[in-house]
Structure formats: structure tokens, C-alpha cells
N, C-alpha and C positions, 0 to 999 in steps of 0.2 A: 502494498500499499505506499503511493505517496503524498506529497500534499503534508498541508502545515502544521497537523497532529503526529507526522511520522518524525518529527525535530522534537516532542514535547513540546513542553508552557514554558514559556518566562510569564514571571509571575509581577505583577505590578508593581514590588518592589522591587522587584528587579532591574527592572525597565528603566526605573527612577536612578536607580543604583550606580548602573550604570552609564547613564546619562549627564549624572552629576561628576562621576569618575573621569569623564569625556572632557567636561565643562572645566574640571580643576586643572587636566592636560594641558588644554591650549592656553591655561592662566599661566601654567606652570607653577603649580602646584602637584607637585610630584607626591607628596604623603596625604593630602587629601583623594588623590587619585589611586594611590594603593587601595586606601581606607575602603571607598566606594564600591571597589574592584573585588574584596576581603569580603566584604557584604555578601556578597552573592550567594544564595544559595544553589548545592551543587547541582538538584536539576534545570535550575534556570543556565545555570551555568554551560551545559553537555547541550540546552537549547539554541544559546548563544551562539558557541564554535559550531552547531552544523550548518547556523542561518549564514552564517558566516562562510562557511567549507564552502555550500551551494552558489553565493556569491563571486568565490574563487579568488578570497583573503583568508586572513589570519586578523587577531584582536593585536595581534603586532604589529600588523601591514594596516592597520586602522588607526592606531597611535600615531607611528611612523610612516607617513608615506615617503617618505622620501625614497626610503631605505628598497623599496617597491620595482621589481626593472618594469 
């Protein structure tokens, strides 16, 4: 089976933590970015990684676009 449910669900809390972590990273606040990422539950992490992989990317590439080819 394919589709959005295959990857699992991203909790609303995890979506907010990811958004806040990305915003903190853009501001250069590494501590806040790490805190936000570490607050994401394992099931949501799996869903986030699966969705990024489906788009051909990783979280590292999202955080550091200069490193992609």
C-alpha cells in the first residue's frame, strides 16, 4: 500500500517542533534547533524521514542546502 499513511503520521506537536527547529537553525540558534529536533517523538521522526526520502532528501540536506549537489 502506498500513500500518506504508509509513512506514518507526524504528530501536530512534532510538526511544530520541526518548524521551530528549522526557524532556530535559520537564526543561527543551534541550541534551540537541537532542542526542537530532540523533542520529536520516534514515530514522527520515522514519518518525517520517510517523507523527506520520498522527496529525495534528508534532514541534513534540508538544514544545509549548500552541501547538496
